[in-house]
N, C-alpha and C positions, 0 to 999 in steps of 0.2 A: 486490578480488575479481576472479576470472576464470572465464569459462565456467560460469555458474550455469545449472542445468538448467531452473529455473522462473523465479520473480520475483526480481529483485535486492532489492526492498523490497516487503514485503507485510504488510498488516494486514487480516485477513479474519474477520469475525464469523460467516460461514457455516461451521459446523463439520462439516457433513455429517450423515449419519443415524446414530443410535445407538439401541439397544434399552434402554439403561440409563435408569432413572428420573431425572428432573431433580431436583436438590437444591433448586431454587427455581423458581417460576413467573415470576420477574422476569428480564428479559433483562440481560446483562452491560452494564457501562458502560466504554467506552474513552475516556479523556479526558486532556488535558494531556500529550501525548506529543511528545517532541522527538527527531528523528533528524538527526544532524549528521556532516559530514566523511566521506562515503561516496563511494568511487570503484569503478566496476565496468566491466570491459572484456569484455563478452559475457554476455548473459542472454537467455532466451526472451522475457521481458517485463520492462520497466524497473521499473514501479511498479503495484501493485494495491492499492487501498484500497476495502474493501467493508464498510460499516456496515449496520445494520438500520433499516428504516423506523421502528420503535418505539424504537430506541436508536441514533441515528447516532454515528459517531466524532466526538468533539468536541475542538476546540483542538489541531490537529496542526501541528507546525512542522517543515518540511524545509529544511535549510540546508547550503550547501556540498556539493551533490550533483552528481556527474558520472557519467552512465550511458550506456553503449552497449549496445543490445539489438536483438533482431529486431523486437519490437513495443513500442509506447509505454506510455501511462498509462491505467489504468481507475480512475475515481473514482465511487463510488455511496454515497449516504447519509453524507456528511461535512459537518459544520457547523463552519466555522472552520479553513480550510486556509491556512497561510502558506507561500509558496514564496520562499526567499531564496537567490539565487545557485544556481539549479537548472538543469542542462543535461541534456537527454536527446536522444541521437542514435539514430535508428531505421533499420533496413533497409527496413521497409515502413510504410505509413500516415503519419500526421502526427506529427512530434516535439512534445514538450511545450514 
């Protein structure tokens, strides 16, 4: 991938606001996700992972990831994050 406008990798449980009624009062579950063999040369943000307090992202595996981005990594409400051979190079802030 090249020149991604937003995040190279994103899992975001904050959908924004909607006036549509909810089909369920139960929050979604994001679990047992694997993202492998990704290369990106240019993104605004390398990785954004945002779960919910009441339903964190569970068992996420990132492997063989090589990213170059303006900003690094944001992780909120994630339970069980495995990083294997992950490289993040940033223009600002601290790399992952």
